[in-house]
C-alpha positions as CSV (number, residue, x, y, z in Angstrom):
1,X,123.7,153.0,116.8
2,X,126.1,150.1,116.9
3,X,128.3,150.6,113.7
4,X,128.1,152.4,110.4
5,X,129.4,150.6,106.9
6,X,130.3,151.7,104.2
7,X,131.5,155.3,104.6
8,X,133.4,156.9,101.9
9,X,137.0,159.1,101.8
10,X,137.3,160.4,99.0
11,X,140.3,161.7,96.8
12,X,140.9,164.9,95.8
13,X,143.8,166.7,92.8
14,X,144.9,170.0,92.7
15,X,144.1,171.5,89.9
16,X,147.1,174.0,90.1
17,X,149.8,174.6,92.5
18,X,151.5,177.8,92.9
19,X,154.0,178.8,94.8
20,X,153.4,182.8,95.8
21,X,156.2,183.0,98.6
22,X,157.9,182.1,101.7
23,X,157.2,183.3,105.1
24,X,159.8,184.2,107.7
25,X,159.1,180.9,109.4
26,X,160.0,179.1,106.0
27,X,156.4,177.9,105.0
28,X,155.7,178.0,101.7
29,X,152.3,180.4,100.8
30,X,150.1,178.8,98.2
31,X,147.6,179.1,95.9
32,X,145.6,176.1,94.7
33,X,142.5,174.7,93.7
34,X,141.2,171.5,95.5
35,X,138.6,169.5,93.8
36,X,137.1,165.8,95.3
37,X,137.0,163.1,92.9
38,X,135.2,160.2,93.0
39,X,137.9,157.5,93.6
40,X,137.5,156.6,97.4
41,X,139.0,154.5,101.0
42,X,136.1,152.9,102.1
43,X,135.7,152.9,105.9
44,X,133.8,150.2,108.4
45,X,133.3,151.6,112.1
46,X,131.9,148.9,115.1
47,X,130.8,150.0,118.2
48,X,133.1,148.4,120.9
49,X,132.6,148.8,124.8
50,X,135.6,149.8,127.5
51,X,137.3,152.6,125.0
52,X,139.2,150.5,122.9
53,X,140.1,151.8,119.7
54,X,141.1,148.6,116.8
55,X,142.0,148.9,112.9
56,X,141.8,146.1,110.7
57,X,143.2,146.4,107.0
58,X,141.2,144.8,104.8
59,X,143.4,145.7,101.3
60,X,147.0,147.6,102.0
61,X,148.8,147.3,105.1
62,X,149.2,150.8,107.0
63,X,151.3,152.0,109.8
64,X,150.5,150.8,113.4
65,X,150.0,155.4,114.3
66,X,148.2,156.0,110.9
67,X,146.0,159.6,110.6
68,X,142.8,157.4,111.4
69,X,144.1,155.6,114.4
70,X,145.4,159.3,115.3
71,X,142.1,160.4,114.9
72,X,140.2,158.3,116.6
73,X,142.6,158.5,119.8
74,X,142.2,162.5,119.3
75,X,138.4,162.4,119.0
76,X,138.4,160.3,122.4
77,X,140.8,162.1,124.5
78,X,139.1,166.0,123.7
79,X,135.6,164.7,124.4
80,X,136.6,162.0,127.4
81,X,134.0,159.5,125.4
82,X,134.5,156.3,127.0
83,X,133.2,154.3,123.8
84,X,135.5,152.2,121.7
85,X,135.5,151.2,117.9
86,X,136.8,148.5,115.9
87,X,137.5,150.7,112.0
88,X,138.2,148.0,108.9
89,X,139.6,149.9,106.1
90,X,139.5,149.3,102.5
91,X,142.0,151.3,101.1
92,X,142.4,152.5,97.5
93,X,143.9,155.7,97.2
94,X,147.4,155.3,96.5
95,X,150.3,156.6,99.0
96,X,152.2,159.6,98.5
97,X,150.4,160.4,95.3
98,X,149.4,164.2,96.4
99,X,145.2,163.3,96.5
100,X,145.5,163.4,99.8
101,X,144.1,159.8,100.8
102,X,145.7,159.9,104.7
103,X,144.2,163.3,105.0
104,X,140.5,162.2,103.3
105,X,140.8,159.2,105.6
106,X,141.0,161.4,109.1
107,X,138.4,163.6,108.1
108,X,135.4,160.6,107.8
109,X,137.0,159.1,110.8
110,X,135.9,162.5,112.6
111,X,132.5,162.7,110.8
112,X,131.7,158.9,111.8
113,X,132.8,158.7,115.2
114,X,131.0,161.9,116.0
115,X,128.0,159.9,114.7
116,X,128.7,157.1,116.3
117,X,129.5,158.0,119.3
118,X,127.0,161.1,119.7
119,X,129.1,163.3,120.6
120,X,127.3,166.3,118.3
121,X,130.7,168.1,117.9
122,X,129.8,170.7,115.4
123,X,132.5,171.4,112.1
124,X,134.7,174.2,113.4
125,X,135.7,172.2,116.6
126,X,136.2,168.9,114.3
127,X,138.4,171.2,112.1
128,X,140.5,172.2,114.9
129,X,141.3,168.6,115.9
130,X,141.4,167.9,112.0
131,X,144.6,170.8,111.7
132,X,146.1,169.1,114.3
133,X,146.3,165.6,112.0
134,X,147.0,167.5,109.0
135,X,146.5,170.9,106.6
136,X,144.2,168.8,104.2
137,X,142.0,167.7,106.8
138,X,139.1,171.1,107.0
139,X,138.9,170.8,103.6
140,X,137.7,167.2,103.7
141,X,135.4,168.1,106.7
142,X,134.2,171.1,104.8
143,X,133.7,169.3,101.9
144,X,133.1,171.7,99.1
145,X,135.9,172.2,96.1
146,X,137.8,175.1,97.3
147,X,140.3,177.6,96.4
148,X,143.1,177.2,99.0
149,X,145.7,179.9,99.9
150,X,148.0,181.0,102.6
151,X,149.6,178.0,104.1
152,X,146.4,175.9,103.3
153,X,144.4,177.8,106.3
154,X,142.3,179.9,104.1
155,X,139.7,177.7,102.3
156,X,137.0,179.8,99.9
157,X,134.0,177.2,98.6
158,X,134.0,177.3,94.8
159,X,131.5,175.6,92.1
160,X,133.3,173.5,89.4
161,X,131.6,172.6,86.1
162,X,131.2,168.5,86.1
163,X,134.2,166.6,84.5
164,X,135.8,163.6,83.9
165,X,139.8,163.0,84.5
166,X,142.0,160.4,84.0
167,X,144.9,159.6,87.3
168,X,148.0,157.8,86.8
169,X,149.6,156.9,89.7
170,X,153.5,155.4,88.9
171,X,154.7,152.6,91.5
172,X,157.4,155.2,92.8
173,X,156.5,158.4,95.5
174,X,158.0,161.4,96.1
175,X,158.6,162.7,99.7
176,X,157.2,165.9,100.4
177,X,160.2,167.5,102.6
178,X,162.3,166.7,99.9
179,X,160.8,168.9,97.2
180,X,159.8,171.9,99.9
181,X,163.6,171.9,100.6
182,X,164.8,171.6,97.0
183,X,167.2,175.0,95.9
184,X,165.3,174.7,92.5
185,X,162.2,175.1,93.3
186,X,160.3,178.1,92.4
187,X,158.9,180.0,94.6
188,X,157.9,183.3,93.3
189,X,154.9,183.2,91.3
190,X,152.7,186.0,90.7
191,X,149.3,185.6,92.8
192,X,146.2,184.9,90.4
193,X,142.2,185.5,91.3
194,X,139.3,183.2,91.2
195,X,138.4,185.0,88.9
196,X,140.5,184.3,86.3
197,X,140.5,180.6,87.0
198,X,137.3,180.3,87.2
199,X,137.1,181.3,83.3
200,X,139.0,178.1,82.7
201,X,139.4,175.8,85.6
202,X,140.9,172.7,83.7
203,X,143.1,174.5,81.9
204,X,144.5,177.2,84.1
205,X,147.8,177.5,85.6
206,X,150.6,175.1,86.8
207,X,152.2,172.8,89.2
208,X,155.3,174.8,90.4
209,X,156.1,171.3,92.3
210,X,156.2,169.6,89.4
211,X,159.9,170.2,87.8
212,X,161.7,169.3,90.9
213,X,159.3,166.4,91.7
214,X,160.4,165.2,88.0
215,X,163.7,165.7,88.5
216,X,163.6,163.4,92.0
217,X,161.3,160.6,90.5
218,X,161.4,159.8,87.1
219,X,158.7,157.6,87.4
220,X,156.6,161.0,87.4
221,X,158.0,162.0,84.0
222,X,156.9,158.5,82.8
223,X,153.4,159.1,84.2
224,X,152.7,162.6,82.6
225,X,154.2,161.0,79.2
226,X,151.9,158.4,79.6
227,X,148.7,161.0,79.4
228,X,150.5,162.9,76.5
229,X,150.6,159.4,74.4
230,X,147.0,159.1,74.8
231,X,146.4,162.8,73.6
232,X,145.8,164.6,76.7
233,X,147.5,167.6,78.4
234,X,148.8,166.2,81.6
235,X,150.5,167.8,85.5
236,X,151.0,166.8,88.7
237,X,148.2,166.4,91.5
238,X,149.7,168.3,94.9
239,X,153.1,167.0,95.9
240,X,152.8,164.0,93.7
241,X,153.3,161.6,92.5
242,X,150.0,161.2,91.0
243,X,149.3,162.9,87.7
244,X,146.0,163.7,85.9
245,X,144.0,164.9,83.0
246,X,140.9,166.5,81.6
247,X,139.3,163.9,79.3
248,X,136.5,165.4,78.6
249,X,134.0,163.1,77.2
250,X,136.7,160.8,75.6
251,X,136.3,157.2,76.8
252,X,139.4,156.3,75.4
253,X,141.5,153.8,77.3
254,X,145.1,154.9,79.1
255,X,147.4,151.6,78.9
256,X,150.2,152.2,81.2
257,X,153.7,150.4,82.0
258,X,153.1,147.2,84.6
259,X,152.5,148.7,88.1
260,X,151.3,151.9,87.5
261,X,147.8,153.0,88.5
262,X,145.3,153.7,85.8
263,X,141.8,155.5,87.0
264,X,139.1,157.8,84.8
265,X,137.0,159.3,88.0
266,X,134.5,162.3,87.8
267,X,134.4,165.2,90.6
268,X,132.2,165.4,92.8
269,X,129.7,168.7,93.6
270,X,130.4,167.8,97.7
271,X,131.7,165.3,100.0
272,X,129.3,162.6,101.1
273,X,129.4,163.3,104.2
274,X,128.5,166.7,103.7
275,X,125.8,167.7,106.7
276,X,127.2,165.1,109.0
277,X,128.3,167.4,111.5
278,X,126.3,171.2,112.0
279,X,128.1,174.0,110.5
280,X,126.9,176.6,113.6
281,X,129.8,177.7,115.7
């Protein structure tokens, strides 16, 4: 195998995000439901000799040491692999959106290079590597919609009904650290259960980060208003600034201001690369 082309890296939405407490070390305790959607980045991999790792940005320009490049170097260092790779990236998922684009790219890179370089690492090993890159990377590696707790390390697979969503991303982003350190952030939401969530997965809960995010970034409020004006109940995903709404069977278009992105998405039952690594430990 010398190349892998058109390899997807799907985004996620946080259907809700509650902060239930804070550990003594300052980390926040969370509850959330992560849902995969069909808004994807696309990566292309060509094996190269000599151990050189290079990246080509086909759409948006990424930082020199983005999570894709870091994932490739980490995998190489962990295994002692002497193969190299050239990675071409079609970036579609917006940054600072709360949609996990960077983490998803890293997970896809680990899965693809594990196959391209014939490393035969199992999924638990890839998850440990992924956790060094970001808290959300193991979720994308596992490839199932999930109930997430703790500081993001407790991941329980869940089934979700197939559905459609409008996702709107304003031009501005929000720095996650500014939200989590803000004195007005609510940190004492009562813990919920999967059974209560499952009774109404697309209407349950709220996003505790949203009030602070809208205060820091008025664009978030404007994006919420765009969906509200179209008749949808909207909320922010993750730490923003993208917002989303369950739109049922509606095919109504959502007009957005200049420089806003809007896309109607479907959720995914499983990640397209599920099964690319053995789950045996």
